[in-house]
N, C-alpha and C positions, 0 to 999 in steps of 0.2 A: 218358870218350870225348870226343875233340875234335869240335868242330862246324865247319861250313863255311859260307862265304858263296858263293852261286851268282849268277853274273852272266851275262846273255844279251848277245849282240852285242859280243864283245870283240875282234873282228878289227881294229878301227880306232877312231879318234875317242875319244869320251867313255868308251865301255866299256873300251877298252884303257887309257886313262889312269886310270880308277877302279881297275882291277885292279892296276896298278902301285902306286898310292897305298895301297890296302888291304894289299897284300902287304908293303909297307914298314912298315906298322903291326903286322905279325905275324899277320894273318889267314890262315887256310887257305882256299883258293879252289877253287871248281869253275867252270871257264872254258868257256863255250860260244859257238860261232859257226857260221854257215853253212859256213865253211871250217874243217874239222877240222884242217888243216895249220896255219892261222893260230893257232887255239886252242892246239894242241900246242906250237908255237914259243914262244908267250908263256909257257906253263907251264914249259917248259925254261929260259927266261930268268929266271923268277921263283924257281924252286927246286923241290926234290923234294916239298914238302908240298902242292903244287897239282896238281889233276887237270883234264884237258881232254877235251872231247867235241864232236863235230860235232852241231850242232843248228840246223836251219832251224825256227824256231818255228812255221811254218805246216804243218810235216810231221807228220801224226798218228803215223806209224810211228816217227819219230825221238823224238817226245815220249814215246811209250809205252816205247820201248827205254831212254831215259834213266831213266825211273822204275824200270824193272826193275834196271838196273845200279847204281842208287843205293840199292837196298833196304838198310836197316840204317844208312844215313848220316843224320846229324842236321844239319839246316839251321837255323842261327840267324839267317840273313838271306838274302833273295832280292831281287836288283835286276833288275827287268824293264826293260831298257834297249833291246833290239832294236826297231827301228822303221824305217819308210820314209817318205820325203817326195818324192812324184813331181812336185810343182809342176804338177799337172794336175787339172782337175775332171771329167774324162771319166767316164762310168759305170764303165768298166773300172778306172780309177785309183781311183775311190771304193771299189769292191769290194775291190781289193787292199789299200788303206790300212786299211780296217776289219778285214779278215782278219788283217793283220800286226800292226797297232798296238793293237787292242782284243780281238778274239776269240781270238787266239793266246795272249796273257797269261792270259786266263780259262781256256783249256783246259790250258795248262801248269800253272797254279795247281792245277787239279784233280788233276794227276798228282803234284805235289810236296807237296800238303797233308799226306799221312801222314808226311812226313819232317820237318815243321816242329817245332822245339822249342816248348814252351808259351809262351815269351816271345819268339818270333821276330819280327823286323822285316821288313816287306815294303815295298820302295821301288819306286814306279812313276815312271819318268822321264817327265815331262810337258813343258809348254811354256807360255810366256805367251800363245801363240796359242790356247790353250784358253779364254781369257776369253770371257764370254758376251755380248759386244757383237753386236747384230744378230739375236739369237734372239727368237722369240716368247715372250710371257710364259708361255704354257702349257708350252713346252719348258723354259724356265728353271726353272719350278717342278718339273718332273719331274727335271731334273738336280740341283737343289739338295736335293730330298727323297728321293733314292735311298737305299734301305736293303737292297737285295738285288742279287745278280749278275744274276738273271733280269730285273730292271728295266733294267739296262744293256743286256743282250742285246736286249730289246724295243726300246729306243731305237735300237740299231744296225739292227735289222730295219726299223723305221719309216723311218729315213734311207735305207737301201738300196732300200726299196720305192719311195720317191720318185725317187731318182736313177737307178735301173735302167731306168726307162721312157723315159729321154731318148735322143736319137740322137747327141748330141755334148756337148762340155764345157760350152758355154754353156747348153744345155738342161738338163744335169744340175745345174749350179749354180743355175739358175733354179728348178728343181723342189725342190732342197734348201731354198732360201729360202722358197718358198711353203709348204713343210711346217713352217717355223719354225726351221730349222737354219742353221748357217753355210754360206756358199757354197763354202768351201774344205774338201776332205775331211780334210786334215791337221789343220786347226783343230778340226773336229768330232771327230776321233778323240781329241784331247787333252782336249776337254771331257768326252768319255765316260770317259777315263782318270781324270780328277778325280772323276767320279761313282763310278767303280769303287772308288777309294780309300775313299770314304764307305761304299759297300756292304760292302766287306771289313771295315771297322772295326766295322760292326754285326754281321756274321756271325762274326767272329773276335775276340770281346771280350778275350781274354787276350793277343792279339798287338797289335803296333803297325804301323799302315799309314800311309804318307806318300806323297803325290804331290809330286814336286819338280821345279821348273823350273831347269835349268842356265843359263838366260839365252841370249841370242843370241851364240853363241861361234864362233870360227874353227875349224870342222871341215869335213869334206867336205859335210855336210848344211847347216851354217850358212853356208858360203862364206867366201872370204878377206876380204870386205867387212864381216863381223860386227864389232861394236865392242869385243868382249872376247876375250882369248885363251882357248884351250881350257882352260887350267889353272884358270881361274875356274869354269867349268862343272863340271869334275872335283871341285873343292873343295866346291861346293854339294851334289853328289850324295853325296860321302863324308861331309859333315857330317850329311846326312839319315839316314845309317845309324846315327848315334850320338846325335843331338840329343835331349835329354831334355825340354826345355820346348816340346814340340810335341804337340798333341792328335791322337790317332789318327783318321785319316780326313781330316786337313787338307791344305792345299796349302802347300808349304814353298818359300820363295824364298831361303833362306840368309841 
């Protein structure tokens, strides 16, 4: 039975580029995006061995439906790429960022877990913005010593408890800093993603889990002023799907 690589967030940018690169290598892909039409268009472009599904990673019903329709499918690789960057520290932006960038990969993983091959690779697209500068020592220790998904979820809850009490973006950022976290929700979400890679490495010892930074590249998210072309970020993520000299749970920069 052939195996598939599943990628979230393929409608544009890095996700779309990674899909094209992996398809060129002969991988069979399951392509997902909030726009089902965009995913389907890409599948048509890449060829008949690829499948496309509409998936908003924050949508419980769509996650569950995907799990049902993929029953019997074997996943040798999952690339958790879908994410948002709102460039705001408001309590609402912080909540949306955590829901999309951290909690949704956790919930999607629970749906896909029965489909993973015994040696599957899980790739979490992270960022250099997830570096632990400015965090309290207590939070740094929690992040660096994470061994379970539940611990990551508790970190998210603690962060949101702090930020949700604020009335505006400045108050939310101040509250996050007082609680020992980054002032920026996106940066915090990527720090949590790096911790999640370590947790999954402990929880799934037969699989390989990597958090990868594509670098600051020229995409809609990175902006036209980014110093590197999108192709470099795509290459880093693609390399993370096959690199052998990487310890499971580690942070990979290509």
